MDTraj code that builds the backbone (N, CA, C; nanometers):
import mdtraj as md
import numpy as np

residues = "MET ASN PHE GLY LYS SER ASN TRP ARG THR TYR GLU GLN GLY ILE GLN LYS GLU TRP LEU LEU THR ASN GLY ILE GLY GLY PHE ALA SER SER THR ILE ILE GLY ALA ASN THR ARG ARG TYR HIS".split()
xyz = np.array([
    [0.0841, -0.1149, 0.0000],
    [0.0000, 0.0000, 0.0000],
    [0.0901, 0.1231, 0.0000],
    [0.0610, 0.2162, -0.0866],
    [0.1396, 0.3387, -0.0960],
    [0.0512, 0.4595, -0.0738],
    [0.1077, 0.5597, -0.0098],
    [0.0378, 0.6853, 0.0108],
    [0.1246, 0.7981, -0.0412],
    [0.0635, 0.8923, -0.1072],
    [0.1343, 1.0096, -0.1561],
    [0.0795, 1.1347, -0.0908],
    [0.1313, 1.2488, -0.1303],
    [0.0879, 1.3749, -0.0706],
    [-0.0598, 1.4021, -0.0917],
    [-0.1184, 1.3432, -0.1937],
    [-0.2620, 1.3645, -0.2169],
    [-0.3471, 1.2999, -0.1084],
    [-0.2885, 1.2104, -0.0295],
    [-0.3617, 1.1444, 0.0783],
    [-0.3672, 1.2275, 0.2056],
    [-0.2921, 1.3355, 0.2137],
    [-0.2968, 1.4181, 0.3344],
    [-0.2782, 1.5659, 0.3019],
    [-0.3713, 1.6202, 0.2294],
    [-0.3645, 1.7626, 0.1955],
    [-0.3850, 1.8514, 0.3176],
    [-0.4554, 1.8010, 0.4164],
    [-0.4729, 1.8742, 0.5419],
    [-0.4272, 1.7849, 0.6566],
    [-0.4034, 1.8461, 0.7716],
    [-0.3641, 1.7702, 0.8905],
    [-0.4701, 1.6677, 0.9266],
    [-0.5959, 1.7061, 0.9198],
    [-0.7057, 1.6155, 0.9544],
    [-0.7067, 1.4918, 0.8656],
    [-0.6791, 1.5088, 0.7367],
    [-0.6726, 1.3935, 0.6467],
    [-0.5523, 1.3055, 0.6797],
    [-0.4421, 1.3666, 0.7167],
    [-0.3201, 1.2913, 0.7461],
    [-0.3293, 1.2061, 0.8707],
    [-0.4082, 1.2492, 0.9689],
    [-0.4176, 1.1699, 1.0919],
    [-0.5254, 1.0630, 1.0844],
    [-0.6011, 1.0592, 0.9764],
    [-0.7058, 0.9579, 0.9618],
    [-0.6509, 0.8225, 0.9193],
    [-0.5348, 0.8187, 0.8569],
    [-0.4762, 0.6923, 0.8106],
    [-0.3576, 0.6571, 0.8994],
    [-0.3528, 0.5317, 0.9426],
    [-0.2468, 0.4864, 1.0314],
    [-0.1820, 0.3597, 0.9777],
    [-0.0602, 0.3332, 1.0222],
    [0.0062, 0.2073, 0.9917],
    [0.0324, 0.1343, 1.1232],
    [0.0406, 0.0022, 1.1141],
    [0.0660, -0.0828, 1.2310],
    [0.1582, -0.1956, 1.1882],
    [0.2657, -0.2159, 1.2619],
    [0.3626, -0.3213, 1.2339],
    [0.3774, -0.4056, 1.3599],
    [0.3573, -0.5370, 1.3480],
    [0.3719, -0.6264, 1.4634],
    [0.4884, -0.7218, 1.4405],
    [0.5407, -0.7776, 1.5506],
    [0.6519, -0.8715, 1.5374],
    [0.6106, -1.0157, 1.5649],
    [0.4832, -1.0402, 1.5927],
    [0.4351, -1.1758, 1.6122],
    [0.4490, -1.2304, 1.7534],
    [0.5192, -1.1583, 1.8412],
    [0.5341, -1.2048, 1.9798],
    [0.4866, -1.0987, 2.0795],
    [0.4026, -1.0093, 2.0350],
    [0.3429, -0.9104, 2.1243],
    [0.3924, -0.7683, 2.1083],
    [0.5006, -0.7486, 2.0379],
    [0.5524, -0.6131, 2.0170],
    [0.4895, -0.5491, 1.8947],
    [0.4840, -0.4174, 1.8946],
    [0.4266, -0.3481, 1.7799],
    [0.4771, -0.2053, 1.7722],
    [0.4595, -0.1451, 1.6562],
    [0.4854, -0.0032, 1.6338],
    [0.3707, 0.0489, 1.5491],
    [0.3330, 0.1740, 1.5708],
    [0.2250, 0.2322, 1.4915],
    [0.2355, 0.3837, 1.4933],
    [0.1757, 0.4465, 1.3947],
    [0.1704, 0.5917, 1.3851],
    [0.0732, 0.6275, 1.2739],
    [0.0549, 0.7553, 1.2511],
    [-0.0233, 0.7992, 1.1359],
    [0.0701, 0.8060, 1.0158],
    [0.0151, 0.8205, 0.8965],
    [0.1008, 0.8245, 0.7782],
    [0.1834, 0.9521, 0.7716],
    [0.1467, 1.0552, 0.8488],
    [0.2267, 1.1776, 0.8515],
    [0.3210, 1.1821, 0.9714],
    [0.3211, 1.0761, 1.0522],
    [0.4124, 1.0693, 1.1651],
    [0.3633, 1.1375, 1.2912],
    [0.2378, 1.1772, 1.2949],
    [0.1818, 1.2398, 1.4147],
    [0.1453, 1.1302, 1.5142],
    [0.1985, 1.1385, 1.6329],
    [0.1705, 1.0371, 1.7348],
    [0.0412, 1.0726, 1.8069],
    [-0.0704, 1.0256, 1.7529],
    [-0.2013, 1.0590, 1.8083],
    [-0.2454, 0.9623, 1.9162],
    [-0.1791, 0.8490, 1.9277],
    [-0.2133, 0.7496, 2.0302],
    [-0.0934, 0.7299, 2.1216],
    [-0.1206, 0.6949, 2.2470],
    [-0.0129, 0.6696, 2.3424],
    [-0.0396, 0.5383, 2.4141],
    [0.0572, 0.4502, 2.4094],
    [0.0496, 0.3226, 2.4800],
    [0.1785, 0.3045, 2.5575],
    [0.1691, 0.2477, 2.6746],
    [0.2900, 0.2138, 2.7502],
    [0.2603, 0.1061, 2.8500],
])
top = md.Topology()
chain = top.add_chain()
for i, resn in enumerate(residues, 1):
    res = top.add_residue(resn, chain, resSeq=i)
    for name in ("N", "CA", "C"):
        top.add_atom(name, md.element.get_by_symbol(name[0]), res)
traj = md.Trajectory(xyz[None], top)
């Protein structure tokens, strides 16, 4: 899946799409496609 600048013309559009990467043993990383950290987990 690819995203270009047309997918986030505004900040609101950019924070609507997120990516999630898991390692299969419970670890994960995630963010929005513009890199805004809108969620916090610890």
